[in-house]
N, C-alpha and C positions, 0 to 999 in steps of 0.2 A: 599755164597759169593765167595768161592774158585773156584767153578765150573764156575760161571759167569765170573770171572777174567780170567780163563783158556780159556774159549770159546772166549772171546774178544781178548785175545792174539793170539789165533789161527787164528781168522778172520783177524786181522791186519797183521799177518805173511803171510797169503795167498795173501792178497792184495799187500803187499810189494814185495814178491817174484814174483808175476805175473807182477807187474810193471817192475821189473828188467829184467825179461825174455822178456817182450814185447820190451823194449828198446834194448835189445841184438838182437832180431830178426830184428828190424827196422835198427839198425846199420849194420847188416850183410846181408841186403837184396841182395846186389850185389853178395856176396859170395854164398849165398843160391841159387840164380839164376844160377850161374855158375855150382854149384853141380847138380842142376836139368838138366841143359843143357848137361852136360857130361854123363848123364845116371843114376843119383841117383834116386831111386824110392821115391815117396812121403812118404811112410812109413818109409824109412830110415832117411829122413829129420826130420820127427816127432820123431823118436827114438833118434836122435842126440839131439834135443832140450829137450826132456823129461829126457834123461840121464844127461844133463847139469843141469837141474832144480833139479833132485834128488841129484846130487852131491853137489849143492849149499845148499840144505836142510840138507844133511848129515854133511857137514862142519860147517854149522851154528848151527846144533843141538849139535855137539861135543863141539864147542866153547861155546855155551850157557850153557851146562851142566857143563863145567869146570869153567866158570865164576860164575854160580849160586852156585856151591859147594864151591868155594873160598869165595864168599860173605857170604854164610851161616856159614862157619867156622869162619870168621871174626866177624860176628854178635854174634855167640855163645860165643866168648871170651870177648865181650864188657861187662863191669861191669853192665851197666844199663839194659841189656837184659839177662844177664846170669841167667839161671834157668827158664826163661819164655818161652824159645824156645825149642821145642823137634824136632831136625832135623831128617829127614828120607833120608839118602843117600844110600839106599839099591841098589845093582846092578840091581835088577829088575826094579826099578823106573828110574834109569839112562838110562837103555837100552830102556825102554818104551818111555822116553822123546826123545831119538834120533830117534826112529822109527816114532814117531809122527811128528818130524821135516822132515823126509824123505817123509812121506805121504803128508805133507803140501807142500813140494817142488814138488811132482808129481802132485797134484791137481792144483797147481799154474801154472804148465807148460803145462797143457792140451790145453788151449786156444792159447797161443803163438805157441805151436807145430802145432796145427791145422792150424793156420793162416800162418805159414811159409811153410807148406806143400802145401797150395793152391796158392802160388805165381806162376805167369806165368814166365817161364824162360826169355822170350824175354823182358817183361816189367821190370823184376827185374834187368837184366843186364844193361838196358838203364838208370835206376835211379842212 
């Protein structure tokens, strides 16, 4: 059950970050077109979008770990739950969680990065 929930959460995370990055690319089509027109290579545009996506995953992972740890500590002190919960807040688990969030961010950014790098500068500037 735990693995199923985790995999479902990762899938939802990938779709959510991908949607966010696609909207970012659509909103910045004009700017990306200008960057391509002034000489940015397509790989640089892809790297820009992927770095933004990874940063989004990193910040989301850190915030998620902090909120999860705080929620776990609150639940641990709740009288109805006290003694039924064995929290695992090891540094290894926390770091692994943040790394998974960054990987999710990178995977989610692949399609938006590819799409943004394939824009035609002339068409992008006109839109």
